[in-house]
VMD Tcl script that draws the C-alpha trace (Angstrom):
set ca {
  {-3.25 11.88 0.86}
  {-6.12 11.35 -1.47}
  {-7.14 12.89 -4.85}
  {-10.43 12.72 -6.80}
  {-10.20 11.72 -10.46}
  {-13.96 12.92 -11.10}
  {-12.84 16.01 -13.04}
  {-10.53 14.13 -15.29}
  {-13.13 11.32 -15.96}
  {-15.68 13.98 -16.81}
  {-13.39 15.76 -19.36}
  {-12.98 12.42 -21.15}
  {-16.57 11.42 -21.00}
  {-19.10 14.19 -21.53}
  {-21.91 12.10 -19.97}
  {-20.14 12.26 -16.45}
  {-19.99 16.04 -16.61}
  {-23.52 16.53 -17.66}
  {-25.02 13.81 -15.21}
  {-26.80 11.86 -17.86}
  {-26.06 8.37 -19.34}
  {-26.00 6.50 -16.05}
  {-25.17 7.50 -12.43}
  {-22.38 9.77 -11.17}
  {-18.76 8.41 -11.43}
  {-17.27 6.60 -8.73}
  {-14.52 8.69 -6.77}
  {-11.08 7.04 -6.80}
  {-8.77 7.55 -3.81}
  {-5.09 6.65 -3.35}
  {-3.97 6.79 0.19}
  {-0.06 7.10 0.50}
  {0.34 7.71 3.99}
  {0.57 4.89 6.27}
  {-0.43 1.66 4.25}
  {-0.65 2.12 0.57}
  {-4.44 1.65 -1.03}
  {-6.50 2.51 -4.00}
  {-10.36 2.65 -3.61}
  {-12.75 3.05 -6.34}
  {-16.22 3.48 -5.16}
  {-16.55 0.64 -2.60}
  {-13.80 -1.54 -3.87}
  {-10.26 -1.04 -2.23}
  {-7.16 -2.59 -3.33}
  {-4.54 -2.82 -0.44}
  {-0.71 -2.74 -0.78}
  {-0.48 -6.55 -0.42}
  {-3.35 -7.22 -2.87}
  {-1.42 -5.89 -6.02}
  {-0.46 -8.71 -8.41}
  {2.11 -6.28 -9.93}
  {4.29 -4.37 -7.75}
  {5.29 -2.09 -10.80}
  {1.71 -1.34 -11.37}
  {1.18 -0.38 -7.70}
  {4.42 1.80 -8.25}
  {3.15 3.51 -11.57}
  {-0.08 4.43 -9.43}
  {2.14 5.82 -6.78}
  {4.09 7.80 -9.25}
  {1.07 9.43 -10.88}
  {-0.56 10.29 -7.44}
  {2.37 12.22 -6.61}
  {3.26 13.84 -9.98}
  {2.13 17.23 -10.82}
  {-1.41 17.41 -12.27}
  {-0.96 13.35 -11.97}
  {0.58 13.19 -15.24}
  {3.98 11.96 -16.66}
  {5.41 11.18 -19.64}
  {5.91 7.41 -20.37}
  {9.57 7.98 -20.90}
  {9.74 9.49 -17.38}
  {7.94 6.45 -15.91}
  {10.21 3.88 -17.82}
  {13.20 5.63 -16.68}
  {12.04 5.82 -13.16}
  {10.55 2.04 -12.87}
  {13.05 0.05 -15.31}
  {16.43 2.23 -15.49}
  {18.72 -0.66 -16.29}
  {16.43 -1.72 -19.20}
  {16.69 -1.07 -22.99}
  {13.87 1.17 -24.28}
  {11.97 -1.44 -26.17}
  {11.95 -3.95 -23.13}
  {11.06 -1.06 -20.62}
  {8.35 -0.02 -23.11}
  {6.89 -3.70 -23.13}
  {7.04 -3.85 -19.29}
  {5.27 -0.31 -18.99}
  {2.30 -1.43 -21.14}
  {2.21 -4.78 -19.33}
  {1.89 -2.85 -15.85}
  {-0.40 -0.27 -17.41}
  {-2.93 -2.78 -18.86}
  {-2.45 -5.74 -16.61}
  {-5.83 -6.56 -14.84}
  {-4.47 -7.66 -11.35}
  {-8.06 -8.69 -10.34}
  {-8.63 -11.32 -12.70}
  {-6.62 -14.89 -12.83}
  {-4.11 -15.27 -15.83}
  {-5.69 -17.70 -18.61}
}
mol new
graphics top color blue
foreach p $ca { graphics top sphere $p radius 0.5 }
foreach p [lrange $ca 0 end-1] q [lrange $ca 1 end] { graphics top cylinder $p $q radius 0.2 }
display resetview
């Protein structure tokens, strides 16, 4: 199962919709059947390469959600059901913004 985020990116960046301001946006593909992987253009992140399992889980949740959208409270309840709201929010932000492809300072 895959989906493309090209239309969503064009909605946020008018240059992508008009074709101006650089090349076309790279396609994003999420593979959920078989082994899990995410590809952006030619770069692929396989399931074992995720530095945070919760970041991978967040991508999986969004890929399966209607219109690929969830409220942050829904995500926090699904991924960290036993944590207090503030702790779950901290974990959510870390998983959302963590750059898994860079080594930590």
